[in-house]
ChimeraX commands (.cxc) that place a marker at each C-alpha (Angstrom):
marker #1 position 0.09,-0.18,0.03 radius 0.5
marker #1 position 2.64,2.11,0.69 radius 0.5
marker #1 position 6.52,3.09,1.76 radius 0.5
marker #1 position 6.86,5.74,4.93 radius 0.5
marker #1 position 10.36,6.84,6.90 radius 0.5
marker #1 position 11.23,8.32,9.89 radius 0.5
marker #1 position 14.00,9.36,12.54 radius 0.5
marker #1 position 14.39,9.23,16.12 radius 0.5
marker #1 position 16.70,10.75,17.76 radius 0.5
marker #1 position 19.33,8.82,20.03 radius 0.5
marker #1 position 19.54,9.74,23.69 radius 0.5
marker #1 position 21.90,9.77,26.24 radius 0.5
marker #1 position 20.73,9.23,30.21 radius 0.5
marker #1 position 23.03,10.59,32.76 radius 0.5
marker #1 position 20.50,9.39,35.90 radius 0.5
marker #1 position 17.11,8.11,36.51 radius 0.5
marker #1 position 14.64,6.77,39.14 radius 0.5
marker #1 position 12.85,3.41,38.07 radius 0.5
marker #1 position 8.91,3.64,38.21 radius 0.5
marker #1 position 8.00,0.44,37.20 radius 0.5
marker #1 position 5.25,-0.38,40.18 radius 0.5
marker #1 position 2.09,0.35,38.28 radius 0.5
marker #1 position 0.28,-2.44,36.52 radius 0.5
marker #1 position -0.62,-0.64,33.57 radius 0.5
marker #1 position 2.49,-0.40,31.08 radius 0.5
marker #1 position 1.21,3.38,29.69 radius 0.5
marker #1 position 2.09,4.25,33.52 radius 0.5
marker #1 position 5.23,2.69,33.92 radius 0.5
marker #1 position 8.29,4.60,32.95 radius 0.5
marker #1 position 10.93,6.37,34.95 radius 0.5
marker #1 position 12.08,10.08,36.29 radius 0.5
marker #1 position 15.08,11.16,35.25 radius 0.5
marker #1 position 17.29,13.37,32.98 radius 0.5
marker #1 position 18.84,12.86,29.30 radius 0.5
marker #1 position 19.95,14.49,26.31 radius 0.5
marker #1 position 18.83,13.88,22.72 radius 0.5
marker #1 position 21.25,13.92,19.78 radius 0.5
marker #1 position 21.09,14.57,16.49 radius 0.5
marker #1 position 22.16,11.03,15.46 radius 0.5
marker #1 position 19.54,8.33,15.99 radius 0.5
marker #1 position 17.47,5.55,14.02 radius 0.5
marker #1 position 16.44,5.76,10.51 radius 0.5
marker #1 position 13.86,3.50,9.34 radius 0.5
marker #1 position 11.55,2.78,6.68 radius 0.5
marker #1 position 8.62,0.69,6.28 radius 0.5
marker #1 position 7.06,-0.52,3.12 radius 0.5
marker #1 position 3.90,-2.33,3.00 radius 0.5
marker #1 position 1.65,-4.52,0.17 radius 0.5
marker #1 position -2.04,-5.93,0.36 radius 0.5
marker #1 position -0.71,-9.84,0.78 radius 0.5
marker #1 position -2.67,-13.01,1.39 radius 0.5
marker #1 position -1.58,-12.85,5.06 radius 0.5
marker #1 position 0.11,-10.72,7.33 radius 0.5
marker #1 position 3.67,-11.46,7.76 radius 0.5
marker #1 position 6.98,-8.99,7.90 radius 0.5
marker #1 position 10.85,-9.12,8.06 radius 0.5
marker #1 position 12.94,-6.51,10.04 radius 0.5
marker #1 position 16.80,-5.70,9.04 radius 0.5
marker #1 position 19.02,-4.14,11.38 radius 0.5
marker #1 position 21.75,-1.96,9.35 radius 0.5
marker #1 position 21.41,-4.25,6.31 radius 0.5
marker #1 position 21.30,-7.34,8.27 radius 0.5
marker #1 position 18.47,-9.78,9.41 radius 0.5
marker #1 position 18.96,-10.22,13.03 radius 0.5
marker #1 position 17.08,-10.46,16.18 radius 0.5
marker #1 position 15.09,-7.59,17.15 radius 0.5
marker #1 position 12.39,-8.19,19.67 radius 0.5
marker #1 position 11.24,-4.58,20.55 radius 0.5
marker #1 position 10.37,-4.45,16.59 radius 0.5
marker #1 position 8.99,-8.10,16.36 radius 0.5
marker #1 position 6.57,-6.47,19.58 radius 0.5
marker #1 position 5.39,-2.96,17.82 radius 0.5
marker #1 position 4.68,-5.35,15.01 radius 0.5
marker #1 position 2.61,-8.02,16.92 radius 0.5
marker #1 position 0.92,-4.74,18.65 radius 0.5
marker #1 position 0.48,-3.29,15.50 radius 0.5
marker #1 position -1.23,-6.33,13.52 radius 0.5
marker #1 position -4.44,-5.51,15.22 radius 0.5
marker #1 position -4.81,-2.27,13.51 radius 0.5
marker #1 position -3.83,-3.40,9.95 radius 0.5
marker #1 position -6.79,-2.68,7.67 radius 0.5
marker #1 position -6.60,-5.84,5.61 radius 0.5
marker #1 position -3.13,-8.79,5.43 radius 0.5
marker #1 position -0.28,-7.17,4.38 radius 0.5
marker #1 position 3.37,-7.80,3.72 radius 0.5
marker #1 position 5.59,-5.65,5.67 radius 0.5
marker #1 position 9.18,-4.96,5.20 radius 0.5
marker #1 position 10.94,-3.02,7.84 radius 0.5
marker #1 position 14.68,-1.38,7.60 radius 0.5
marker #1 position 16.34,0.23,10.66 radius 0.5
marker #1 position 19.70,2.03,10.11 radius 0.5
marker #1 position 20.80,3.01,13.70 radius 0.5
marker #1 position 23.41,5.72,13.75 radius 0.5
marker #1 position 24.84,5.32,17.07 radius 0.5
marker #1 position 26.02,2.40,19.13 radius 0.5
marker #1 position 23.55,-0.46,20.26 radius 0.5
marker #1 position 22.86,-1.60,23.60 radius 0.5
marker #1 position 25.11,1.08,24.74 radius 0.5
marker #1 position 22.59,3.56,26.44 radius 0.5
marker #1 position 22.02,5.38,23.62 radius 0.5
marker #1 position 18.12,4.58,23.27 radius 0.5
marker #1 position 18.47,2.94,20.08 radius 0.5
marker #1 position 15.76,0.62,21.36 radius 0.5
marker #1 position 13.47,3.22,21.97 radius 0.5
marker #1 position 13.97,5.30,18.94 radius 0.5
marker #1 position 13.85,2.10,16.73 radius 0.5
marker #1 position 10.46,1.05,18.77 radius 0.5
marker #1 position 9.10,4.89,17.97 radius 0.5
marker #1 position 9.99,5.23,14.43 radius 0.5
marker #1 position 8.86,1.92,13.50 radius 0.5
marker #1 position 5.54,2.78,14.83 radius 0.5
marker #1 position 5.07,6.20,13.17 radius 0.5
marker #1 position 6.31,4.73,9.84 radius 0.5
marker #1 position 3.72,1.52,10.24 radius 0.5
marker #1 position 0.75,3.89,11.21 radius 0.5
marker #1 position 1.70,5.85,8.06 radius 0.5
marker #1 position 2.63,3.10,4.98 radius 0.5
marker #1 position -0.47,0.89,6.11 radius 0.5
marker #1 position -2.89,3.63,6.47 radius 0.5
marker #1 position -3.77,2.73,9.83 radius 0.5
marker #1 position -5.63,5.52,11.12 radius 0.5
marker #1 position -3.90,5.84,14.28 radius 0.5
marker #1 position -3.32,9.22,15.92 radius 0.5
marker #1 position 0.72,10.19,16.66 radius 0.5
marker #1 position 0.05,9.61,20.18 radius 0.5
marker #1 position -1.60,6.35,19.87 radius 0.5
marker #1 position 1.59,4.94,17.84 radius 0.5
marker #1 position 3.49,6.36,20.22 radius 0.5
marker #1 position 1.96,4.47,23.14 radius 0.5
marker #1 position 2.06,1.29,20.84 radius 0.5
marker #1 position 6.07,1.69,20.92 radius 0.5
marker #1 position 6.44,2.51,24.77 radius 0.5
marker #1 position 4.23,-0.35,25.62 radius 0.5
marker #1 position 6.57,-2.75,23.32 radius 0.5
marker #1 position 9.75,-1.57,24.95 radius 0.5
marker #1 position 8.65,-1.67,28.64 radius 0.5
marker #1 position 7.44,-5.16,28.04 radius 0.5
marker #1 position 10.72,-6.14,26.29 radius 0.5
marker #1 position 12.72,-4.32,29.34 radius 0.5
marker #1 position 14.97,-2.72,27.28 radius 0.5
marker #1 position 14.36,0.87,28.43 radius 0.5
marker #1 position 11.93,2.70,30.92 radius 0.5
marker #1 position 11.62,6.06,29.39 radius 0.5
marker #1 position 13.33,6.27,26.14 radius 0.5
marker #1 position 10.38,6.19,23.84 radius 0.5
marker #1 position 8.87,9.51,25.98 radius 0.5
marker #1 position 12.48,11.01,25.55 radius 0.5
marker #1 position 12.44,10.12,21.83 radius 0.5
marker #1 position 9.03,11.14,21.10 radius 0.5
marker #1 position 9.98,14.67,22.93 radius 0.5
marker #1 position 13.21,14.91,21.88 radius 0.5
marker #1 position 15.59,17.95,23.70 radius 0.5
marker #1 position 17.57,18.39,26.74 radius 0.5
marker #1 position 15.50,18.03,29.93 radius 0.5
marker #1 position 14.16,16.36,32.69 radius 0.5
marker #1 position 11.46,13.83,32.99 radius 0.5
marker #1 position 9.64,14.31,36.08 radius 0.5
marker #1 position 6.55,12.28,36.08 radius 0.5
marker #1 position 7.11,8.42,34.17 radius 0.5
marker #1 position 4.78,6.91,31.98 radius 0.5
marker #1 position 4.09,7.14,28.06 radius 0.5
marker #1 position 3.97,9.86,25.67 radius 0.5
marker #1 position 0.85,12.03,26.55 radius 0.5
marker #1 position 1.33,10.80,30.27 radius 0.5
marker #1 position 4.30,11.17,31.16 radius 0.5
marker #1 position 5.88,15.08,32.01 radius 0.5
marker #1 position 8.69,16.88,31.40 radius 0.5
marker #1 position 10.80,20.32,31.70 radius 0.5
marker #1 position 13.57,21.30,29.11 radius 0.5
marker #1 position 17.13,22.95,30.10 radius 0.5
marker #1 position 17.17,26.44,28.80 radius 0.5
marker #1 position 19.63,27.45,25.65 radius 0.5
marker #1 position 20.26,24.12,24.18 radius 0.5
marker #1 position 21.56,25.88,21.19 radius 0.5
marker #1 position 24.62,26.54,23.00 radius 0.5
marker #1 position 25.37,22.96,23.98 radius 0.5
marker #1 position 27.04,19.86,22.16 radius 0.5
marker #1 position 27.79,16.46,23.78 radius 0.5
marker #1 position 30.91,14.77,23.45 radius 0.5
marker #1 position 30.93,10.78,23.87 radius 0.5
marker #1 position 33.33,8.12,23.55 radius 0.5
marker #1 position 31.90,4.35,23.33 radius 0.5
marker #1 position 34.01,0.98,24.26 radius 0.5
marker #1 position 31.35,-1.63,24.59 radius 0.5
marker #1 position 27.39,-2.55,25.27 radius 0.5
marker #1 position 25.76,-3.27,28.52 radius 0.5
marker #1 position 22.89,-5.19,28.27 radius 0.5
marker #1 position 19.60,-2.63,29.72 radius 0.5
marker #1 position 17.76,-5.75,30.43 radius 0.5
marker #1 position 19.58,-7.63,32.43 radius 0.5
marker #1 position 20.71,-4.27,34.48 radius 0.5
marker #1 position 16.95,-3.54,34.96 radius 0.5
marker #1 position 16.46,-7.33,36.18 radius 0.5
marker #1 position 19.07,-6.71,39.29 radius 0.5
marker #1 position 17.47,-6.19,42.43 radius 0.5
marker #1 position 20.80,-4.67,44.00 radius 0.5
marker #1 position 21.42,-2.57,41.39 radius 0.5
marker #1 position 17.60,-0.88,40.95 radius 0.5
marker #1 position 17.86,-0.26,44.74 radius 0.5
marker #1 position 20.96,1.63,44.49 radius 0.5
marker #1 position 19.46,3.58,41.23 radius 0.5
marker #1 position 16.44,4.09,43.33 radius 0.5
marker #1 position 18.63,5.38,46.29 radius 0.5
marker #1 position 19.69,8.40,44.29 radius 0.5
marker #1 position 17.52,8.98,41.07 radius 0.5
marker #1 position 14.41,10.57,42.47 radius 0.5
marker #1 position 16.55,13.25,44.84 radius 0.5
marker #1 position 18.65,14.01,41.78 radius 0.5
marker #1 position 15.44,14.61,39.64 radius 0.5
marker #1 position 13.93,16.83,42.46 radius 0.5
marker #1 position 17.64,18.89,42.37 radius 0.5
marker #1 position 17.47,19.58,38.73 radius 0.5
marker #1 position 13.67,20.12,38.86 radius 0.5
marker #1 position 14.51,22.95,41.61 radius 0.5
marker #1 position 17.27,24.02,39.90 radius 0.5
marker #1 position 17.31,23.17,35.84 radius 0.5
marker #1 position 21.01,23.73,34.63 radius 0.5
marker #1 position 22.81,21.79,32.17 radius 0.5
marker #1 position 26.39,21.91,34.55 radius 0.5
marker #1 position 24.15,21.05,37.58 radius 0.5
marker #1 position 23.23,17.51,35.23 radius 0.5
marker #1 position 26.53,16.62,34.34 radius 0.5
marker #1 position 27.37,16.88,38.09 radius 0.5
marker #1 position 24.42,15.06,39.69 radius 0.5
marker #1 position 24.97,12.14,36.65 radius 0.5
marker #1 position 28.31,11.77,37.56 radius 0.5
marker #1 position 27.75,11.41,41.11 radius 0.5
marker #1 position 24.86,8.89,40.21 radius 0.5
marker #1 position 27.61,6.95,38.34 radius 0.5
marker #1 position 29.53,6.52,41.13 radius 0.5
marker #1 position 27.11,5.60,43.02 radius 0.5
marker #1 position 25.41,2.94,40.88 radius 0.5
marker #1 position 29.13,1.28,40.47 radius 0.5
marker #1 position 29.42,0.15,37.13 radius 0.5
marker #1 position 32.31,1.91,36.05 radius 0.5
marker #1 position 34.73,-0.51,34.44 radius 0.5
marker #1 position 38.20,-0.06,34.67 radius 0.5
marker #1 position 38.93,1.60,31.37 radius 0.5
marker #1 position 35.88,3.81,32.02 radius 0.5
marker #1 position 37.46,4.82,35.58 radius 0.5
marker #1 position 40.76,5.84,33.76 radius 0.5
marker #1 position 38.81,8.01,30.85 radius 0.5
marker #1 position 36.58,9.94,33.73 radius 0.5
marker #1 position 39.96,10.78,36.13 radius 0.5
marker #1 position 41.95,11.79,32.76 radius 0.5
marker #1 position 39.02,13.73,31.44 radius 0.5
marker #1 position 38.69,15.43,35.12 radius 0.5
marker #1 position 42.16,16.32,35.08 radius 0.5
marker #1 position 41.82,17.78,31.95 radius 0.5
marker #1 position 39.24,20.46,33.25 radius 0.5
marker #1 position 35.94,18.05,31.79 radius 0.5
marker #1 position 33.70,16.11,33.74 radius 0.5
marker #1 position 32.33,12.94,31.79 radius 0.5
marker #1 position 29.70,10.65,32.78 radius 0.5
marker #1 position 28.40,7.04,32.22 radius 0.5
marker #1 position 25.74,6.74,30.00 radius 0.5
marker #1 position 22.52,4.21,31.32 radius 0.5
marker #1 position 23.30,1.59,30.43 radius 0.5
marker #1 position 26.66,1.37,27.85 radius 0.5
marker #1 position 29.95,1.09,28.72 radius 0.5
marker #1 position 30.21,4.94,27.08 radius 0.5
marker #1 position 31.12,7.77,28.58 radius 0.5
marker #1 position 29.82,11.26,27.61 radius 0.5
marker #1 position 29.56,14.92,28.49 radius 0.5
marker #1 position 27.40,18.09,27.66 radius 0.5
marker #1 position 29.43,21.21,26.65 radius 0.5
marker #1 position 29.40,24.75,25.84 radius 0.5
marker #1 position 29.83,24.21,22.05 radius 0.5
marker #1 position 33.12,25.99,21.57 radius 0.5
marker #1 position 34.42,23.60,24.13 radius 0.5
marker #1 position 32.90,20.44,22.65 radius 0.5
marker #1 position 36.07,19.22,20.33 radius 0.5
marker #1 position 38.52,20.08,23.10 radius 0.5
marker #1 position 36.63,17.31,25.57 radius 0.5
marker #1 position 36.44,15.33,22.98 radius 0.5
marker #1 position 39.98,15.10,22.48 radius 0.5
marker #1 position 40.98,14.52,26.14 radius 0.5
marker #1 position 38.74,11.32,25.91 radius 0.5
marker #1 position 40.46,10.26,23.03 radius 0.5
marker #1 position 43.56,10.96,24.78 radius 0.5
marker #1 position 42.42,8.80,27.66 radius 0.5
marker #1 position 41.44,6.16,25.55 radius 0.5
marker #1 position 43.98,5.37,22.41 radius 0.5
marker #1 position 42.57,3.71,19.76 radius 0.5
marker #1 position 39.07,4.86,20.62 radius 0.5
marker #1 position 37.07,7.61,18.74 radius 0.5
marker #1 position 35.11,10.32,20.52 radius 0.5
marker #1 position 32.46,11.60,18.66 radius 0.5
marker #1 position 30.96,15.21,18.84 radius 0.5
marker #1 position 27.14,15.68,18.18 radius 0.5
marker #1 position 24.35,18.77,18.76 radius 0.5
marker #1 position 21.15,18.61,20.80 radius 0.5
marker #1 position 18.33,17.41,18.80 radius 0.5
marker #1 position 15.17,19.60,19.98 radius 0.5
marker #1 position 12.53,17.90,17.68 radius 0.5
marker #1 position 11.77,14.69,18.52 radius 0.5
marker #1 position 10.89,11.77,16.47 radius 0.5
marker #1 position 9.62,12.53,12.61 radius 0.5
marker #1 position 8.33,11.17,9.49 radius 0.5
marker #1 position 10.41,12.28,6.65 radius 0.5
marker #1 position 9.67,12.75,3.21 radius 0.5
marker link #1:1,2 radius 0.2
marker link #1:2,3 radius 0.2
marker link #1:3,4 radius 0.2
marker link #1:4,5 radius 0.2
marker link #1:5,6 radius 0.2
marker link #1:6,7 radius 0.2
marker link #1:7,8 radius 0.2
marker link #1:8,9 radius 0.2
marker link #1:9,10 radius 0.2
marker link #1:10,11 radius 0.2
marker link #1:11,12 radius 0.2
marker link #1:12,13 radius 0.2
marker link #1:13,14 radius 0.2
marker link #1:14,15 radius 0.2
marker link #1:15,16 radius 0.2
marker link #1:16,17 radius 0.2
marker link #1:17,18 radius 0.2
marker link #1:18,19 radius 0.2
marker link #1:19,20 radius 0.2
marker link #1:20,21 radius 0.2
marker link #1:21,22 radius 0.2
marker link #1:22,23 radius 0.2
marker link #1:23,24 radius 0.2
marker link #1:24,25 radius 0.2
marker link #1:25,26 radius 0.2
marker link #1:26,27 radius 0.2
marker link #1:27,28 radius 0.2
marker link #1:28,29 radius 0.2
marker link #1:29,30 radius 0.2
marker link #1:30,31 radius 0.2
marker link #1:31,32 radius 0.2
marker link #1:32,33 radius 0.2
marker link #1:33,34 radius 0.2
marker link #1:34,35 radius 0.2
marker link #1:35,36 radius 0.2
marker link #1:36,37 radius 0.2
marker link #1:37,38 radius 0.2
marker link #1:38,39 radius 0.2
marker link #1:39,40 radius 0.2
marker link #1:40,41 radius 0.2
marker link #1:41,42 radius 0.2
marker link #1:42,43 radius 0.2
marker link #1:43,44 radius 0.2
marker link #1:44,45 radius 0.2
marker link #1:45,46 radius 0.2
marker link #1:46,47 radius 0.2
marker link #1:47,48 radius 0.2
marker link #1:48,49 radius 0.2
marker link #1:49,50 radius 0.2
marker link #1:50,51 radius 0.2
marker link #1:51,52 radius 0.2
marker link #1:52,53 radius 0.2
marker link #1:53,54 radius 0.2
marker link #1:54,55 radius 0.2
marker link #1:55,56 radius 0.2
marker link #1:56,57 radius 0.2
marker link #1:57,58 radius 0.2
marker link #1:58,59 radius 0.2
marker link #1:59,60 radius 0.2
marker link #1:60,61 radius 0.2
marker link #1:61,62 radius 0.2
marker link #1:62,63 radius 0.2
marker link #1:63,64 radius 0.2
marker link #1:64,65 radius 0.2
marker link #1:65,66 radius 0.2
marker link #1:66,67 radius 0.2
marker link #1:67,68 radius 0.2
marker link #1:68,69 radius 0.2
marker link #1:69,70 radius 0.2
marker link #1:70,71 radius 0.2
marker link #1:71,72 radius 0.2
marker link #1:72,73 radius 0.2
marker link #1:73,74 radius 0.2
marker link #1:74,75 radius 0.2
marker link #1:75,76 radius 0.2
marker link #1:76,77 radius 0.2
marker link #1:77,78 radius 0.2
marker link #1:78,79 radius 0.2
marker link #1:79,80 radius 0.2
marker link #1:80,81 radius 0.2
marker link #1:81,82 radius 0.2
marker link #1:82,83 radius 0.2
marker link #1:83,84 radius 0.2
marker link #1:84,85 radius 0.2
marker link #1:85,86 radius 0.2
marker link #1:86,87 radius 0.2
marker link #1:87,88 radius 0.2
marker link #1:88,89 radius 0.2
marker link #1:89,90 radius 0.2
marker link #1:90,91 radius 0.2
marker link #1:91,92 radius 0.2
marker link #1:92,93 radius 0.2
marker link #1:93,94 radius 0.2
marker link #1:94,95 radius 0.2
marker link #1:95,96 radius 0.2
marker link #1:96,97 radius 0.2
marker link #1:97,98 radius 0.2
marker link #1:98,99 radius 0.2
marker link #1:99,100 radius 0.2
marker link #1:100,101 radius 0.2
marker link #1:101,102 radius 0.2
marker link #1:102,103 radius 0.2
marker link #1:103,104 radius 0.2
marker link #1:104,105 radius 0.2
marker link #1:105,106 radius 0.2
marker link #1:106,107 radius 0.2
marker link #1:107,108 radius 0.2
marker link #1:108,109 radius 0.2
marker link #1:109,110 radius 0.2
marker link #1:110,111 radius 0.2
marker link #1:111,112 radius 0.2
marker link #1:112,113 radius 0.2
marker link #1:113,114 radius 0.2
marker link #1:114,115 radius 0.2
marker link #1:115,116 radius 0.2
marker link #1:116,117 radius 0.2
marker link #1:117,118 radius 0.2
marker link #1:118,119 radius 0.2
marker link #1:119,120 radius 0.2
marker link #1:120,121 radius 0.2
marker link #1:121,122 radius 0.2
marker link #1:122,123 radius 0.2
marker link #1:123,124 radius 0.2
marker link #1:124,125 radius 0.2
marker link #1:125,126 radius 0.2
marker link #1:126,127 radius 0.2
marker link #1:127,128 radius 0.2
marker link #1:128,129 radius 0.2
marker link #1:129,130 radius 0.2
marker link #1:130,131 radius 0.2
marker link #1:131,132 radius 0.2
marker link #1:132,133 radius 0.2
marker link #1:133,134 radius 0.2
marker link #1:134,135 radius 0.2
marker link #1:135,136 radius 0.2
marker link #1:136,137 radius 0.2
marker link #1:137,138 radius 0.2
marker link #1:138,139 radius 0.2
marker link #1:139,140 radius 0.2
marker link #1:140,141 radius 0.2
marker link #1:141,142 radius 0.2
marker link #1:142,143 radius 0.2
marker link #1:143,144 radius 0.2
marker link #1:144,145 radius 0.2
marker link #1:145,146 radius 0.2
marker link #1:146,147 radius 0.2
marker link #1:147,148 radius 0.2
marker link #1:148,149 radius 0.2
marker link #1:149,150 radius 0.2
marker link #1:150,151 radius 0.2
marker link #1:151,152 radius 0.2
marker link #1:152,153 radius 0.2
marker link #1:153,154 radius 0.2
marker link #1:154,155 radius 0.2
marker link #1:155,156 radius 0.2
marker link #1:156,157 radius 0.2
marker link #1:157,158 radius 0.2
marker link #1:158,159 radius 0.2
marker link #1:159,160 radius 0.2
marker link #1:160,161 radius 0.2
marker link #1:161,162 radius 0.2
marker link #1:162,163 radius 0.2
marker link #1:163,164 radius 0.2
marker link #1:164,165 radius 0.2
marker link #1:165,166 radius 0.2
marker link #1:166,167 radius 0.2
marker link #1:167,168 radius 0.2
marker link #1:168,169 radius 0.2
marker link #1:169,170 radius 0.2
marker link #1:170,171 radius 0.2
marker link #1:171,172 radius 0.2
marker link #1:172,173 radius 0.2
marker link #1:173,174 radius 0.2
marker link #1:174,175 radius 0.2
marker link #1:175,176 radius 0.2
marker link #1:176,177 radius 0.2
marker link #1:177,178 radius 0.2
marker link #1:178,179 radius 0.2
marker link #1:179,180 radius 0.2
marker link #1:180,181 radius 0.2
marker link #1:181,182 radius 0.2
marker link #1:182,183 radius 0.2
marker link #1:183,184 radius 0.2
marker link #1:184,185 radius 0.2
marker link #1:185,186 radius 0.2
marker link #1:186,187 radius 0.2
marker link #1:187,188 radius 0.2
marker link #1:188,189 radius 0.2
marker link #1:189,190 radius 0.2
marker link #1:190,191 radius 0.2
marker link #1:191,192 radius 0.2
marker link #1:192,193 radius 0.2
marker link #1:193,194 radius 0.2
marker link #1:194,195 radius 0.2
marker link #1:195,196 radius 0.2
marker link #1:196,197 radius 0.2
marker link #1:197,198 radius 0.2
marker link #1:198,199 radius 0.2
marker link #1:199,200 radius 0.2
marker link #1:200,201 radius 0.2
marker link #1:201,202 radius 0.2
marker link #1:202,203 radius 0.2
marker link #1:203,204 radius 0.2
marker link #1:204,205 radius 0.2
marker link #1:205,206 radius 0.2
marker link #1:206,207 radius 0.2
marker link #1:207,208 radius 0.2
marker link #1:208,209 radius 0.2
marker link #1:209,210 radius 0.2
marker link #1:210,211 radius 0.2
marker link #1:211,212 radius 0.2
marker link #1:212,213 radius 0.2
marker link #1:213,214 radius 0.2
marker link #1:214,215 radius 0.2
marker link #1:215,216 radius 0.2
marker link #1:216,217 radius 0.2
marker link #1:217,218 radius 0.2
marker link #1:218,219 radius 0.2
marker link #1:219,220 radius 0.2
marker link #1:220,221 radius 0.2
marker link #1:221,222 radius 0.2
marker link #1:222,223 radius 0.2
marker link #1:223,224 radius 0.2
marker link #1:224,225 radius 0.2
marker link #1:225,226 radius 0.2
marker link #1:226,227 radius 0.2
marker link #1:227,228 radius 0.2
marker link #1:228,229 radius 0.2
marker link #1:229,230 radius 0.2
marker link #1:230,231 radius 0.2
marker link #1:231,232 radius 0.2
marker link #1:232,233 radius 0.2
marker link #1:233,234 radius 0.2
marker link #1:234,235 radius 0.2
marker link #1:235,236 radius 0.2
marker link #1:236,237 radius 0.2
marker link #1:237,238 radius 0.2
marker link #1:238,239 radius 0.2
marker link #1:239,240 radius 0.2
marker link #1:240,241 radius 0.2
marker link #1:241,242 radius 0.2
marker link #1:242,243 radius 0.2
marker link #1:243,244 radius 0.2
marker link #1:244,245 radius 0.2
marker link #1:245,246 radius 0.2
marker link #1:246,247 radius 0.2
marker link #1:247,248 radius 0.2
marker link #1:248,249 radius 0.2
marker link #1:249,250 radius 0.2
marker link #1:250,251 radius 0.2
marker link #1:251,252 radius 0.2
marker link #1:252,253 radius 0.2
marker link #1:253,254 radius 0.2
marker link #1:254,255 radius 0.2
marker link #1:255,256 radius 0.2
marker link #1:256,257 radius 0.2
marker link #1:257,258 radius 0.2
marker link #1:258,259 radius 0.2
marker link #1:259,260 radius 0.2
marker link #1:260,261 radius 0.2
marker link #1:261,262 radius 0.2
marker link #1:262,263 radius 0.2
marker link #1:263,264 radius 0.2
marker link #1:264,265 radius 0.2
marker link #1:265,266 radius 0.2
marker link #1:266,267 radius 0.2
marker link #1:267,268 radius 0.2
marker link #1:268,269 radius 0.2
marker link #1:269,270 radius 0.2
marker link #1:270,271 radius 0.2
marker link #1:271,272 radius 0.2
marker link #1:272,273 radius 0.2
marker link #1:273,274 radius 0.2
marker link #1:274,275 radius 0.2
marker link #1:275,276 radius 0.2
marker link #1:276,277 radius 0.2
marker link #1:277,278 radius 0.2
marker link #1:278,279 radius 0.2
marker link #1:279,280 radius 0.2
marker link #1:280,281 radius 0.2
marker link #1:281,282 radius 0.2
marker link #1:282,283 radius 0.2
marker link #1:283,284 radius 0.2
marker link #1:284,285 radius 0.2
marker link #1:285,286 radius 0.2
marker link #1:286,287 radius 0.2
marker link #1:287,288 radius 0.2
marker link #1:288,289 radius 0.2
marker link #1:289,290 radius 0.2
marker link #1:290,291 radius 0.2
marker link #1:291,292 radius 0.2
marker link #1:292,293 radius 0.2
marker link #1:293,294 radius 0.2
marker link #1:294,295 radius 0.2
marker link #1:295,296 radius 0.2
marker link #1:296,297 radius 0.2
marker link #1:297,298 radius 0.2
marker link #1:298,299 radius 0.2
marker link #1:299,300 radius 0.2
marker link #1:300,301 radius 0.2
view
């Protein structure tokens, strides 16, 4: 029937509080703070009428396991106007399973493109909520879909799906850049299933959100995110070496939740210097400077 494409920004979370007690998945989520990136997930969907509904999913050109995308497709099936053959292609510009919100961005961009390509007739909010539920049920994230839908650099003040959760935005986002250096993935699903880690996260996550709500400054975000990182206790030896070295260079880096990734948010005229400091601390690895996405997920073309 049609083709549609969408982009959803990546997202780096610095600190958060787990809020998954409600039974309704639309009310589950997180409170926390993070920054959306102008790199993320591009998704294209092609849909054709068929005798029965089937689909295939590729990520960066390869057919691989994609549980969140499969969950979105399964939930979307009942909204299709008829049986269809659906082809999904995700192109992920950021590292995967490394704290960049790729699963949430993939889920949201897929839901938006499915809705358009199949002429399902859902509202943007209805499609986004399907993506949120899929990620919650797959335990690959808590507030990533909300963050990708809104974009920007801000504070998630109340948990929940798009249209239910609430957020605040930091001022003067155009003056900021993100510098990051990626080492390796960490499983969000495993982290969110670790009871001891969950307890540590919630010891500080909520109080730090309250601090940021009272004083929403990017500089305070970086400071509190680093304190959160140290408290949670997932810093690997090579991340420790990088964090110590960038401290000495005058830049506060923190750890992405969850990934063996270090990042900071700085004024744009200091971003390249921050990236160079990270690279000097991690020979053989490349630091990347990216802008802040302020638009959120969008259909393109």
